[in-house]
Structures are given as C-alpha cells and as structure tokens.
C-alpha positions as YAML, in Angstrom:
chain: A
units: angstrom
residues:
- id: 1
  name: UNK
  ca: [22.84, -124.54, -74.71]
- id: 2
  name: UNK
  ca: [20.76, -122.82, -72.02]
- id: 3
  name: UNK
  ca: [21.68, -120.62, -69.08]
- id: 4
  name: UNK
  ca: [19.84, -118.69, -66.37]
- id: 5
  name: UNK
  ca: [19.27, -115.65, -68.54]
- id: 6
  name: UNK
  ca: [17.01, -117.71, -70.77]
- id: 7
  name: UNK
  ca: [14.45, -117.63, -67.95]
- id: 8
  name: UNK
  ca: [13.96, -113.88, -68.55]
- id: 9
  name: UNK
  ca: [12.02, -112.37, -71.49]
- id: 10
  name: UNK
  ca: [15.10, -110.80, -73.08]
- id: 11
  name: UNK
  ca: [15.68, -112.78, -76.28]
- id: 12
  name: UNK
  ca: [16.61, -110.90, -79.42]
- id: 13
  name: UNK
  ca: [16.94, -113.91, -81.73]
- id: 14
  name: UNK
  ca: [15.39, -117.37, -81.89]
- id: 15
  name: UNK
  ca: [18.57, -118.83, -80.34]
- id: 16
  name: UNK
  ca: [19.20, -119.23, -76.60]
- id: 17
  name: UNK
  ca: [21.12, -116.30, -75.08]
- id: 18
  name: UNK
  ca: [24.39, -118.28, -74.99]
- id: 19
  name: UNK
  ca: [24.39, -118.51, -78.80]
- id: 20
  name: UNK
  ca: [25.94, -115.32, -80.15]
- id: 21
  name: UNK
  ca: [24.57, -113.66, -83.27]
- id: 22
  name: UNK
  ca: [28.04, -113.69, -84.83]
- id: 23
  name: UNK
  ca: [30.82, -116.27, -85.12]
- id: 24
  name: UNK
  ca: [33.53, -113.58, -85.17]
- id: 25
  name: UNK
  ca: [36.33, -114.85, -82.92]
- id: 26
  name: UNK
  ca: [36.81, -111.30, -81.58]
- id: 27
  name: UNK
  ca: [33.38, -111.19, -79.93]
- id: 28
  name: UNK
  ca: [33.64, -109.85, -76.37]
- id: 29
  name: UNK
  ca: [31.52, -108.60, -73.46]
- id: 30
  name: UNK
  ca: [33.34, -106.53, -70.83]
- id: 31
  name: UNK
  ca: [33.10, -104.63, -67.55]
- id: 32
  name: UNK
  ca: [35.50, -101.76, -66.94]
- id: 33
  name: UNK
  ca: [35.60, -99.57, -63.84]
- id: 34
  name: UNK
  ca: [37.88, -96.83, -62.68]
- id: 35
  name: UNK
  ca: [38.09, -95.25, -59.25]
- id: 36
  name: UNK
  ca: [40.07, -92.26, -58.06]
- id: 37
  name: UNK
  ca: [40.37, -90.03, -55.03]
- id: 38
  name: UNK
  ca: [39.38, -86.39, -55.34]
- id: 39
  name: UNK
  ca: [42.86, -85.30, -54.29]
- id: 40
  name: UNK
  ca: [44.48, -87.21, -57.16]
- id: 41
  name: UNK
  ca: [46.54, -89.39, -54.80]
- id: 42
  name: UNK
  ca: [45.03, -92.80, -55.67]
- id: 43
  name: UNK
  ca: [43.64, -94.53, -58.76]
- id: 44
  name: UNK
  ca: [42.44, -98.09, -59.30]
- id: 45
  name: UNK
  ca: [41.20, -99.89, -62.40]
- id: 46
  name: UNK
  ca: [39.09, -103.03, -62.77]
- id: 47
  name: UNK
  ca: [38.32, -105.14, -65.84]
- id: 48
  name: UNK
  ca: [36.45, -108.36, -66.53]
- id: 49
  name: UNK
  ca: [35.68, -109.76, -69.95]
- id: 50
  name: UNK
  ca: [34.19, -112.87, -71.49]
- id: 51
  name: UNK
  ca: [35.23, -114.00, -74.97]
- id: 52
  name: UNK
  ca: [32.63, -116.60, -76.02]
- id: 53
  name: UNK
  ca: [34.40, -117.91, -79.10]
- id: 54
  name: UNK
  ca: [37.79, -118.03, -77.39]
- id: 55
  name: UNK
  ca: [36.41, -119.82, -74.32]
- id: 56
  name: UNK
  ca: [38.06, -117.37, -71.90]
- id: 57
  name: UNK
  ca: [36.83, -115.34, -68.92]
- id: 58
  name: UNK
  ca: [39.47, -113.05, -67.47]
- id: 59
  name: UNK
  ca: [39.77, -110.18, -65.02]
- id: 60
  name: UNK
  ca: [42.24, -107.76, -63.46]
- id: 61
  name: UNK
  ca: [42.56, -105.30, -60.59]
- id: 62
  name: UNK
  ca: [45.31, -102.68, -60.46]
- id: 63
  name: UNK
  ca: [46.11, -99.74, -58.19]
- id: 64
  name: UNK
  ca: [48.63, -96.91, -58.21]
- id: 65
  name: UNK
  ca: [49.32, -94.18, -55.66]
- id: 66
  name: UNK
  ca: [51.31, -91.01, -56.16]
- id: 67
  name: UNK
  ca: [55.05, -91.73, -56.09]
- id: 68
  name: UNK
  ca: [54.37, -95.45, -55.62]
- id: 69
  name: UNK
  ca: [54.36, -98.64, -57.64]
- id: 70
  name: UNK
  ca: [51.47, -99.69, -59.86]
- id: 71
  name: UNK
  ca: [50.45, -103.14, -58.65]
- id: 72
  name: UNK
  ca: [48.27, -105.59, -60.57]
- id: 73
  name: UNK
  ca: [46.31, -108.79, -60.04]
- id: 74
  name: UNK
  ca: [45.38, -110.84, -63.13]
- id: 75
  name: UNK
  ca: [43.29, -113.99, -63.33]
- id: 76
  name: UNK
  ca: [41.92, -116.10, -66.16]
- id: 77
  name: UNK
  ca: [39.82, -119.26, -66.48]
- id: 78
  name: UNK
  ca: [37.90, -121.30, -68.99]
- id: 79
  name: UNK
  ca: [34.69, -119.36, -69.69]
- id: 80
  name: UNK
  ca: [31.73, -120.86, -67.83]
- id: 81
  name: UNK
  ca: [28.59, -121.84, -69.68]
- id: 82
  name: UNK
  ca: [26.61, -119.80, -67.18]
- id: 83
  name: UNK
  ca: [27.01, -116.14, -68.15]
- id: 84
  name: UNK
  ca: [25.78, -115.00, -64.74]
- id: 85
  name: UNK
  ca: [28.87, -116.62, -63.16]
- id: 86
  name: UNK
  ca: [31.23, -113.65, -62.85]
- id: 87
  name: UNK
  ca: [33.95, -115.22, -60.71]
- id: 88
  name: UNK
  ca: [37.56, -115.98, -61.55]
- id: 89
  name: UNK
  ca: [39.33, -117.63, -58.62]
- id: 90
  name: UNK
  ca: [39.38, -115.08, -55.75]
- id: 91
  name: UNK
  ca: [37.81, -112.31, -57.89]
- id: 92
  name: UNK
  ca: [34.10, -111.66, -58.42]
- id: 93
  name: UNK
  ca: [31.66, -109.05, -59.69]
- id: 94
  name: UNK
  ca: [28.08, -108.91, -58.43]
- id: 95
  name: UNK
  ca: [25.39, -106.69, -59.94]
- id: 96
  name: UNK
  ca: [23.64, -106.07, -56.62]
- id: 97
  name: UNK
  ca: [21.11, -103.73, -58.26]
- id: 98
  name: UNK
  ca: [21.60, -103.68, -62.06]
- id: 99
  name: UNK
  ca: [22.41, -100.21, -63.37]
- id: 100
  name: UNK
  ca: [22.57, -98.91, -59.78]
- id: 101
  name: UNK
  ca: [24.99, -100.79, -57.53]
- id: 102
  name: UNK
  ca: [27.87, -103.21, -58.18]
- id: 103
  name: UNK
  ca: [30.08, -105.05, -55.72]
- id: 104
  name: UNK
  ca: [33.64, -106.04, -56.65]
- id: 105
  name: UNK
  ca: [35.52, -108.39, -54.34]
- id: 106
  name: UNK
  ca: [39.04, -109.77, -54.47]
- id: 107
  name: UNK
  ca: [40.00, -112.11, -51.66]
- id: 108
  name: UNK
  ca: [43.56, -111.30, -50.62]
- id: 109
  name: UNK
  ca: [45.85, -113.77, -52.40]
- id: 110
  name: UNK
  ca: [49.48, -114.42, -53.25]
- id: 111
  name: UNK
  ca: [49.72, -111.13, -55.17]
- id: 112
  name: UNK
  ca: [49.13, -109.17, -51.95]
- id: 113
  name: UNK
  ca: [46.12, -107.34, -53.42]
- id: 114
  name: UNK
  ca: [42.54, -107.56, -52.21]
- id: 115
  name: UNK
  ca: [39.40, -105.45, -52.13]
- id: 116
  name: UNK
  ca: [35.75, -105.28, -51.12]
- id: 117
  name: UNK
  ca: [34.31, -102.36, -53.05]
- id: 118
  name: UNK
  ca: [30.83, -101.13, -53.89]
- id: 119
  name: UNK
  ca: [30.16, -98.82, -56.82]
- id: 120
  name: UNK
  ca: [26.98, -96.73, -56.44]
- id: 121
  name: UNK
  ca: [25.76, -94.71, -59.43]
- id: 122
  name: UNK
  ca: [24.91, -91.02, -59.44]
- id: 123
  name: UNK
  ca: [23.74, -90.83, -63.04]
- id: 124
  name: UNK
  ca: [21.29, -92.71, -65.18]
- id: 125
  name: UNK
  ca: [22.88, -94.95, -67.81]
- id: 126
  name: UNK
  ca: [24.45, -93.04, -70.70]
- id: 127
  name: UNK
  ca: [24.63, -94.92, -74.00]
- id: 128
  name: UNK
  ca: [27.41, -93.91, -76.34]
- id: 129
  name: UNK
  ca: [26.94, -94.04, -80.09]
- id: 130
  name: UNK
  ca: [27.72, -97.33, -81.77]
- id: 131
  name: UNK
  ca: [31.44, -97.37, -82.52]
- id: 132
  name: UNK
  ca: [32.28, -99.02, -85.85]
- id: 133
  name: UNK
  ca: [35.76, -98.81, -87.37]
- id: 134
  name: UNK
  ca: [36.96, -100.38, -90.60]
- id: 135
  name: UNK
  ca: [40.47, -101.31, -91.77]
- id: 136
  name: UNK
  ca: [40.08, -101.46, -95.52]
- id: 137
  name: UNK
  ca: [37.17, -103.80, -96.17]
- id: 138
  name: UNK
  ca: [37.33, -105.46, -92.75]
- id: 139
  name: UNK
  ca: [35.37, -104.38, -89.69]
- id: 140
  name: UNK
  ca: [37.89, -104.35, -86.83]
- id: 141
  name: UNK
  ca: [35.64, -102.75, -84.21]
- id: 142
  name: UNK
  ca: [31.88, -102.73, -83.81]
- id: 143
  name: UNK
  ca: [30.62, -102.23, -80.29]
- id: 144
  name: UNK
  ca: [28.03, -100.67, -78.02]
- id: 145
  name: UNK
  ca: [29.01, -99.02, -74.76]
- id: 146
  name: UNK
  ca: [27.23, -97.36, -71.86]
- id: 147
  name: UNK
  ca: [28.58, -95.50, -68.85]
- id: 148
  name: UNK
  ca: [27.52, -94.78, -65.30]
- id: 149
  name: UNK
  ca: [29.16, -92.13, -63.10]
- id: 150
  name: UNK
  ca: [29.22, -92.65, -59.34]
- id: 151
  name: UNK
  ca: [31.12, -93.12, -56.10]
- id: 152
  name: UNK
  ca: [33.01, -95.95, -54.39]
- id: 153
  name: UNK
  ca: [32.99, -97.28, -50.84]
- id: 154
  name: UNK
  ca: [34.83, -100.11, -49.11]
- id: 155
  name: UNK
  ca: [38.43, -101.17, -48.58]
- id: 156
  name: UNK
  ca: [41.51, -102.07, -50.61]
- id: 157
  name: UNK
  ca: [44.35, -104.21, -49.31]
- id: 158
  name: UNK
  ca: [47.88, -103.78, -50.70]
- id: 159
  name: UNK
  ca: [51.34, -104.94, -49.59]
- id: 160
  name: UNK
  ca: [51.82, -101.40, -48.23]
- id: 161
  name: UNK
  ca: [48.67, -101.58, -46.09]
- id: 162
  name: UNK
  ca: [44.92, -101.08, -46.27]
- id: 163
  name: UNK
  ca: [43.09, -98.14, -47.85]
- id: 164
  name: UNK
  ca: [39.68, -96.97, -46.68]
- id: 165
  name: UNK
  ca: [37.62, -95.96, -49.71]
- id: 166
  name: UNK
  ca: [35.40, -93.14, -48.48]
- id: 167
  name: UNK
  ca: [32.37, -92.51, -50.76]
- id: 168
  name: UNK
  ca: [32.72, -88.76, -50.16]
- id: 169
  name: UNK
  ca: [36.26, -88.85, -51.56]
- id: 170
  name: UNK
  ca: [36.37, -91.64, -54.17]
- id: 171
  name: UNK
  ca: [34.60, -91.30, -57.50]
- id: 172
  name: UNK
  ca: [34.62, -93.24, -60.74]
- id: 173
  name: UNK
  ca: [32.96, -94.58, -63.85]
- id: 174
  name: UNK
  ca: [31.45, -97.95, -64.72]
- id: 175
  name: UNK
  ca: [31.82, -98.77, -68.40]
- id: 176
  name: UNK
  ca: [30.06, -101.73, -70.04]
- id: 177
  name: UNK
  ca: [30.78, -102.61, -73.65]
- id: 178
  name: UNK
  ca: [30.19, -105.53, -75.96]
- id: 179
  name: UNK
  ca: [30.58, -106.40, -79.62]
- id: 180
  name: UNK
  ca: [33.66, -107.01, -81.74]
- id: 181
  name: UNK
  ca: [37.14, -105.80, -80.88]
- id: 182
  name: UNK
  ca: [40.51, -107.44, -81.46]
- id: 183
  name: UNK
  ca: [41.28, -109.72, -78.52]
- id: 184
  name: UNK
  ca: [43.47, -112.71, -77.72]
- id: 185
  name: UNK
  ca: [46.26, -113.83, -79.99]
- id: 186
  name: UNK
  ca: [46.38, -112.19, -83.45]
- id: 187
  name: UNK
  ca: [44.20, -113.59, -86.20]
- id: 188
  name: UNK
  ca: [45.87, -116.24, -88.40]
- id: 189
  name: UNK
  ca: [48.15, -114.63, -90.96]
- id: 190
  name: UNK
  ca: [47.17, -114.37, -94.59]
- id: 191
  name: UNK
  ca: [48.31, -111.75, -97.07]
- id: 192
  name: UNK
  ca: [50.35, -109.00, -95.33]
- id: 193
  name: UNK
  ca: [48.12, -106.19, -94.11]
- id: 194
  name: UNK
  ca: [49.11, -102.68, -93.01]
- id: 195
  name: UNK
  ca: [49.46, -102.28, -89.27]
- id: 196
  name: UNK
  ca: [46.45, -100.50, -87.79]
- id: 197
  name: UNK
  ca: [47.00, -96.91, -86.65]
- id: 198
  name: UNK
  ca: [44.61, -94.72, -84.67]
- id: 199
  name: UNK
  ca: [44.28, -92.15, -81.90]
- id: 200
  name: UNK
  ca: [41.80, -92.59, -79.06]
- id: 201
  name: UNK
  ca: [40.80, -90.17, -76.31]
- id: 202
  name: UNK
  ca: [38.08, -90.44, -73.65]
- id: 203
  name: UNK
  ca: [37.39, -87.77, -71.02]
- id: 204
  name: UNK
  ca: [34.69, -88.60, -68.42]
- id: 205
  name: UNK
  ca: [34.48, -85.81, -65.83]
- id: 206
  name: UNK
  ca: [32.42, -85.13, -62.70]
- id: 207
  name: UNK
  ca: [31.35, -81.57, -61.85]
- id: 208
  name: UNK
  ca: [29.27, -80.25, -58.93]
- id: 209
  name: UNK
  ca: [25.87, -81.05, -60.45]
- id: 210
  name: UNK
  ca: [26.55, -82.92, -63.70]
- id: 211
  name: UNK
  ca: [28.87, -85.28, -65.54]
- id: 212
  name: UNK
  ca: [30.45, -84.56, -68.91]
- id: 213
  name: UNK
  ca: [31.99, -86.93, -71.38]
- id: 214
  name: UNK
  ca: [33.82, -86.72, -74.69]
- id: 215
  name: UNK
  ca: [35.15, -89.57, -76.82]
- id: 216
  name: UNK
  ca: [37.30, -89.52, -79.96]
- id: 217
  name: UNK
  ca: [38.58, -92.06, -82.47]
- id: 218
  name: UNK
  ca: [40.76, -90.37, -85.11]
- id: 219
  name: UNK
  ca: [42.48, -91.69, -88.24]
- id: 220
  name: UNK
  ca: [46.26, -91.26, -88.72]
- id: 221
  name: UNK
  ca: [45.71, -88.06, -90.72]
- id: 222
  name: UNK
  ca: [43.55, -86.61, -87.94]
- id: 223
  name: UNK
  ca: [40.28, -87.26, -89.75]
- id: 224
  name: UNK
  ca: [37.47, -88.01, -87.25]
- id: 225
  name: UNK
  ca: [36.31, -91.63, -87.26]
- id: 226
  name: UNK
  ca: [33.99, -91.19, -84.28]
- id: 227
  name: UNK
  ca: [33.41, -88.16, -82.05]
- id: 228
  name: UNK
  ca: [30.78, -87.61, -79.42]
- id: 229
  name: UNK
  ca: [30.21, -85.39, -76.38]
- id: 230
  name: UNK
  ca: [27.43, -85.18, -73.83]
- id: 231
  name: UNK
  ca: [26.48, -83.98, -70.35]
- id: 232
  name: UNK
  ca: [24.10, -85.62, -67.85]
- id: 233
  name: UNK
  ca: [22.65, -84.65, -64.45]
- id: 234
  name: UNK
  ca: [24.58, -85.85, -61.41]
- id: 235
  name: UNK
  ca: [22.16, -87.01, -58.70]
- id: 236
  name: UNK
  ca: [22.92, -86.81, -54.95]
- id: 237
  name: UNK
  ca: [22.56, -90.61, -54.74]
- id: 238
  name: UNK
  ca: [21.39, -93.58, -56.75]
- id: 239
  name: UNK
  ca: [18.54, -92.57, -59.10]
- id: 240
  name: UNK
  ca: [15.07, -93.68, -58.01]
- id: 241
  name: UNK
  ca: [12.74, -95.87, -60.04]
- id: 242
  name: UNK
  ca: [13.23, -98.69, -62.49]
- id: 243
  name: UNK
  ca: [14.03, -96.67, -65.60]
- id: 244
  name: UNK
  ca: [17.59, -97.19, -66.79]
- id: 245
  name: UNK
  ca: [17.74, -93.96, -68.80]
- id: 246
  name: UNK
  ca: [16.24, -90.68, -67.60]
- id: 247
  name: UNK
  ca: [15.95, -88.83, -70.92]
- id: 248
  name: UNK
  ca: [18.03, -85.94, -69.58]
- id: 249
  name: UNK
  ca: [21.29, -86.56, -71.42]
- id: 250
  name: UNK
  ca: [22.27, -83.53, -73.53]
- id: 251
  name: UNK
  ca: [24.20, -84.54, -76.64]
- id: 252
  name: UNK
  ca: [26.43, -82.02, -78.38]
- id: 253
  name: UNK
  ca: [26.85, -81.60, -82.12]
- id: 254
  name: UNK
  ca: [30.50, -82.65, -81.98]
- id: 255
  name: UNK
  ca: [33.73, -82.23, -80.03]
- id: 256
  name: UNK
  ca: [37.31, -81.18, -80.69]
- id: 257
  name: UNK
  ca: [40.52, -81.86, -78.79]
- id: 258
  name: UNK
  ca: [44.00, -80.42, -78.41]
- id: 259
  name: UNK
  ca: [46.81, -82.22, -76.61]
- id: 260
  name: UNK
  ca: [50.18, -80.95, -75.46]
- id: 261
  name: UNK
  ca: [52.51, -83.96, -75.10]
- id: 262
  name: UNK
  ca: [55.47, -84.46, -72.83]
- id: 263
  name: UNK
  ca: [58.52, -84.12, -75.12]
- id: 264
  name: UNK
  ca: [59.79, -87.46, -76.39]
- id: 265
  name: UNK
  ca: [56.59, -89.30, -75.44]
- id: 266
  name: UNK
  ca: [52.98, -89.86, -76.48]
- id: 267
  name: UNK
  ca: [51.71, -88.92, -73.03]
- id: 268
  name: UNK
  ca: [49.54, -85.83, -72.52]
- id: 269
  name: UNK
  ca: [50.87, -83.22, -70.10]
- id: 270
  name: UNK
  ca: [47.86, -80.96, -70.77]
- id: 271
  name: UNK
  ca: [44.67, -81.31, -72.78]
- id: 272
  name: UNK
  ca: [41.69, -79.25, -73.93]
- id: 273
  name: UNK
  ca: [38.33, -80.47, -75.21]
- id: 274
  name: UNK
  ca: [35.73, -78.30, -76.93]
- id: 275
  name: UNK
  ca: [32.12, -79.36, -76.46]
- id: 276
  name: UNK
  ca: [30.41, -77.89, -79.54]
- id: 277
  name: UNK
  ca: [26.67, -77.28, -79.30]
- id: 278
  name: UNK
  ca: [24.11, -77.55, -82.07]
- id: 279
  name: UNK
  ca: [23.89, -73.75, -81.93]
- id: 280
  name: UNK
  ca: [27.69, -73.63, -82.50]
- id: 281
  name: UNK
  ca: [28.33, -72.57, -78.90]
- id: 282
  name: UNK
  ca: [31.59, -73.91, -77.47]
- id: 283
  name: UNK
  ca: [32.40, -74.98, -73.92]
- id: 284
  name: UNK
  ca: [36.15, -75.47, -73.57]
- id: 285
  name: UNK
  ca: [37.32, -77.83, -70.84]
- id: 286
  name: UNK
  ca: [40.96, -77.72, -69.76]
- id: 287
  name: UNK
  ca: [42.52, -80.76, -68.07]
- id: 288
  name: UNK
  ca: [45.65, -80.88, -65.92]
- id: 289
  name: UNK
  ca: [46.96, -84.41, -65.15]
- id: 290
  name: UNK
  ca: [47.59, -85.31, -61.50]
- id: 291
  name: UNK
  ca: [48.32, -89.06, -61.51]
- id: 292
  name: UNK
  ca: [49.12, -91.63, -64.23]
- id: 293
  name: UNK
  ca: [47.79, -95.18, -64.54]
- id: 294
  name: UNK
  ca: [48.91, -97.60, -67.26]
- id: 295
  name: UNK
  ca: [46.06, -99.61, -68.77]
- id: 296
  name: UNK
  ca: [48.32, -102.62, -69.35]
- id: 297
  name: UNK
  ca: [47.87, -103.13, -65.60]
- id: 298
  name: UNK
  ca: [44.35, -104.41, -66.32]
- id: 299
  name: UNK
  ca: [45.18, -106.18, -69.58]
- id: 300
  name: UNK
  ca: [44.89, -103.50, -72.27]
- id: 301
  name: UNK
  ca: [47.87, -104.11, -74.53]
- id: 302
  name: UNK
  ca: [49.68, -106.27, -71.97]
- id: 303
  name: UNK
  ca: [52.29, -108.39, -73.79]
- id: 304
  name: UNK
  ca: [51.31, -111.64, -72.02]
- id: 305
  name: UNK
  ca: [48.12, -110.95, -70.04]
- id: 306
  name: UNK
  ca: [46.17, -109.25, -72.79]
- id: 307
  name: UNK
  ca: [42.41, -109.70, -72.87]
- id: 308
  name: UNK
  ca: [41.11, -113.04, -74.11]
- id: 309
  name: UNK
  ca: [44.46, -114.82, -73.85]
- id: 310
  name: UNK
  ca: [44.31, -118.47, -72.81]
- id: 311
  name: UNK
  ca: [46.49, -119.35, -69.81]
- id: 312
  name: UNK
  ca: [44.98, -122.39, -68.09]
- id: 313
  name: UNK
  ca: [41.79, -123.72, -66.57]
- id: 314
  name: UNK
  ca: [42.54, -121.22, -63.79]
- id: 315
  name: UNK
  ca: [45.61, -119.01, -63.64]
- id: 316
  name: UNK
  ca: [46.57, -116.11, -61.35]
- id: 317
  name: UNK
  ca: [49.39, -113.65, -61.86]
- id: 318
  name: UNK
  ca: [50.70, -110.58, -60.07]
- id: 319
  name: UNK
  ca: [53.18, -107.92, -61.06]
- id: 320
  name: UNK
  ca: [54.23, -104.38, -60.22]
- id: 321
  name: UNK
  ca: [56.27, -101.61, -61.81]
- id: 322
  name: UNK
  ca: [57.33, -98.04, -61.17]
- id: 323
  name: UNK
  ca: [55.44, -95.74, -63.61]
- id: 324
  name: UNK
  ca: [58.35, -93.31, -63.46]
- id: 325
  name: UNK
  ca: [60.86, -96.01, -64.40]
- id: 326
  name: UNK
  ca: [59.37, -97.44, -67.60]
- id: 327
  name: UNK
  ca: [60.06, -96.61, -71.22]
- id: 328
  name: UNK
  ca: [57.12, -94.50, -72.38]
- id: 329
  name: UNK
  ca: [57.98, -95.19, -76.03]
- id: 330
  name: UNK
  ca: [57.27, -98.89, -75.70]
- id: 331
  name: UNK
  ca: [53.82, -99.46, -77.31]
- id: 332
  name: UNK
  ca: [52.59, -101.45, -74.29]
- id: 333
  name: UNK
  ca: [52.97, -98.24, -72.25]
- id: 334
  name: UNK
  ca: [51.08, -95.91, -74.62]
- id: 335
  name: UNK
  ca: [47.60, -96.61, -73.24]
- id: 336
  name: UNK
  ca: [47.01, -94.56, -70.09]
- id: 337
  name: UNK
  ca: [44.37, -93.03, -67.91]
- id: 338
  name: UNK
  ca: [45.36, -89.94, -65.95]
- id: 339
  name: UNK
  ca: [43.42, -88.44, -63.08]
- id: 340
  name: UNK
  ca: [42.84, -84.82, -64.12]
- id: 341
  name: UNK
  ca: [41.72, -81.59, -62.55]
- id: 342
  name: UNK
  ca: [39.30, -79.94, -64.98]
- id: 343
  name: UNK
  ca: [38.05, -76.39, -65.43]
- id: 344
  name: UNK
  ca: [35.90, -74.63, -67.99]
- id: 345
  name: UNK
  ca: [36.75, -71.15, -66.72]
- id: 346
  name: UNK
  ca: [33.94, -70.88, -64.19]
- id: 347
  name: UNK
  ca: [33.61, -74.42, -62.80]
- id: 348
  name: UNK
  ca: [36.01, -77.06, -61.52]
- id: 349
  name: UNK
  ca: [35.72, -80.81, -61.91]
- id: 350
  name: UNK
  ca: [37.62, -84.06, -61.45]
- id: 351
  name: UNK
  ca: [37.86, -87.07, -63.71]
- id: 352
  name: UNK
  ca: [40.11, -89.03, -66.01]
- id: 353
  name: UNK
  ca: [41.74, -88.54, -69.39]
- id: 354
  name: UNK
  ca: [42.28, -91.79, -71.28]
- id: 355
  name: UNK
  ca: [44.46, -91.77, -74.37]
- id: 356
  name: UNK
  ca: [46.38, -94.04, -76.72]
- id: 357
  name: UNK
  ca: [48.00, -93.24, -80.05]
- id: 358
  name: UNK
  ca: [49.28, -96.17, -82.11]
- id: 359
  name: UNK
  ca: [51.33, -95.50, -85.24]
- id: 360
  name: UNK
  ca: [51.53, -92.27, -87.25]
- id: 361
  name: UNK
  ca: [49.28, -89.38, -86.21]
- id: 362
  name: UNK
  ca: [49.70, -86.19, -88.21]
- id: 363
  name: UNK
  ca: [48.18, -83.67, -85.73]
- id: 364
  name: UNK
  ca: [50.83, -84.66, -83.15]
- id: 365
  name: UNK
  ca: [53.67, -84.95, -85.65]
- id: 366
  name: UNK
  ca: [54.05, -88.70, -85.12]
- id: 367
  name: UNK
  ca: [55.33, -90.42, -88.26]
- id: 368
  name: UNK
  ca: [56.42, -93.86, -87.00]
- id: 369
  name: UNK
  ca: [54.97, -96.69, -84.95]
- id: 370
  name: UNK
  ca: [56.47, -95.39, -81.72]
- id: 371
  name: UNK
  ca: [58.12, -91.99, -82.08]
- id: 372
  name: UNK
  ca: [57.51, -89.25, -79.50]
- id: 373
  name: UNK
  ca: [56.59, -85.59, -79.49]
- id: 374
  name: UNK
  ca: [59.27, -83.08, -80.40]
...
C-alpha cells in the first residue's frame, strides 16, 4: 500500500512507508502542542494521533482560562491511507515548513470552539532519549520524541468570545512522538497482571535566551526508569537554514526532582528540579504553578475519548468542566499540565510542569491506586 511519502527518499525498510515495522496494536504516531500566555491567564492544548493497527485518527483541542471552565473539542475518524492527510472533520494540522512552522485550524462547530493558530519555532529540534519501559517481561512503552520551543499567533474562538493570540505574549512547545504506548481499549485479558504504576514529570521552560527541559519516569519505589535534562539556545525567530538540529543542545548528566503536593491530592503546589552537570554542578529550578490544565481534555486518560478509541467513521464531541469542581482523586484527573513561573535564583522563566502519578509511589507516601498526599 503506497502513499505520498513513498515519493521521497526516506525509506528505512524494504516495505512502503505505510507498512509499519511492528505489528504491535499499540503503535502510535502523535502531535502534541501546548500554548500559554506569559501572564499565566490562558492555556490551550492540542493533540492528534494516528494508530495504524487500530485504524483510528483522532484529535482534540482544549482551552482553560483562570477562574473559567476548561472546554474541549474531540474528533475521531477512520485512519486514512494517506498519512499526509491530517484532517479530522473541521480540524486540521499543516506542516507549513517542517520543523519550523505549523498551522492548526479548527473551523467553529457545534462545540463552540474554533481556532486558526500558527506555531513558529525558536529552537532547533531537540531529540529526547529513547524511552523504553518494561512491565515484567513485556515492553509497555518504547518511543522516540522530539521537542520544539516557540511562539503562537492567531485567534481562538470560544463560547465566551474570541481571543487574540499575540506572538509576543503566547509561548509553547511542539512535541512529536512515535512508537509503542498503550492506546485504545485494553489488550485482551489473559492471566491476571499487576496494574502498572509509575510517576511521570516533564518540565519544559523558556528563559530569556535559552530553553530548558527535564523529564522523569520513576518506578513505584522512586527508582529512576528514565531521567534526562538539557538546555538549548532560544533564537529570536525561526532558525535559518535546512538543518533540523543545530548541535548546540547541552545535555546534563542527570536530573532530580522534589514535589510538594496539595494535601489530599496528587497535584503539585510547588516543585524543584535539579539539573546536574557532568562536573557535578547543580542548577536548581523552582516552579510555582499559576494555572491548571487537565490532560484528559485532549484525550490523555479520558474515560471515553481516550487516544485510539474507535467511535465512528467520523465523530465529534464537546464537553466542559470546572477544574475547581472536580474530584482530584479520580485517576482520570491525575494527569495535568500547569503553567509555572520558574526561577533559578538569578533568572526567571515561564513554562509548564506536566505530572501524573498512577498507583503507589514511595517518595510521595502514596500506597494505593488513588490516595492523596498527607
């Protein structure tokens, strides 16, 4: 089965591009974007993923403003044969200039949400280390991810009115990942298996002249499964030239984190990350949350609109909720991104803190599936 990408010299196997190298049903390929205002008043999230062996292409757009509702648009369709077709009903993603500029459009629809947004990068592409996690003898995650830091411009339409997205005030991250990760309905049951438990934290931050990033996957006992930290130059505008990477990413030896949770929840009210150099130097970054966004609003952990779930040939759904009126000890509400003000003692930055803790986690004192901090 051929598609347009086969007309480019990009093949990695003898098969056409549409033929994946694995038959794992959890194969996925996803776009994720976040956007936030520098004053911490507005956050929006965007996701689109294709699941080749599930036959699904889905997407979501969600926005929250301080003291307002979080509103979401979801859409899903049968996955097209043509991988360059990134449209789902009124929603589309266009790579205007790959690795430089992306346009996201949502024609205003029955959900009341719409947008015409352009993401313009201010860093070269930053590849994270390959993230492989095992549950016993089974590989439950094996993916590659890269990130681009930049700014947004355009407009957003909501039931409360339109928002002008000023590129001098709205920043964000484009995240592309692909590989294997649990998606869709659970795998068919066999012998009972222990429920997976883990802690995840991701902290992409923008400073005056650089971007910093730290990512953590920890086991229930706090043992590191994957930890990485890096900094990269922040350019005034889109980088020049054709090179995707600029060779200027500084990778640290490791990273550490400390989280102070809101009592009775698994939500961070304050966090610190240590960026540990190869010379054992330590840069400590402190993060104060300003605004909370629930990732279920773009499908992560959503009970019915989770990624890779079949709905129909084309289905659209909208919903909204008050972030201050939900039960934070329901697992679907654990996964969050918070806009944070950051400081390392001499510099100030802005960015997001993403976190989710599922099941027991000894460093936080969690002993059950869904207990909260004391």
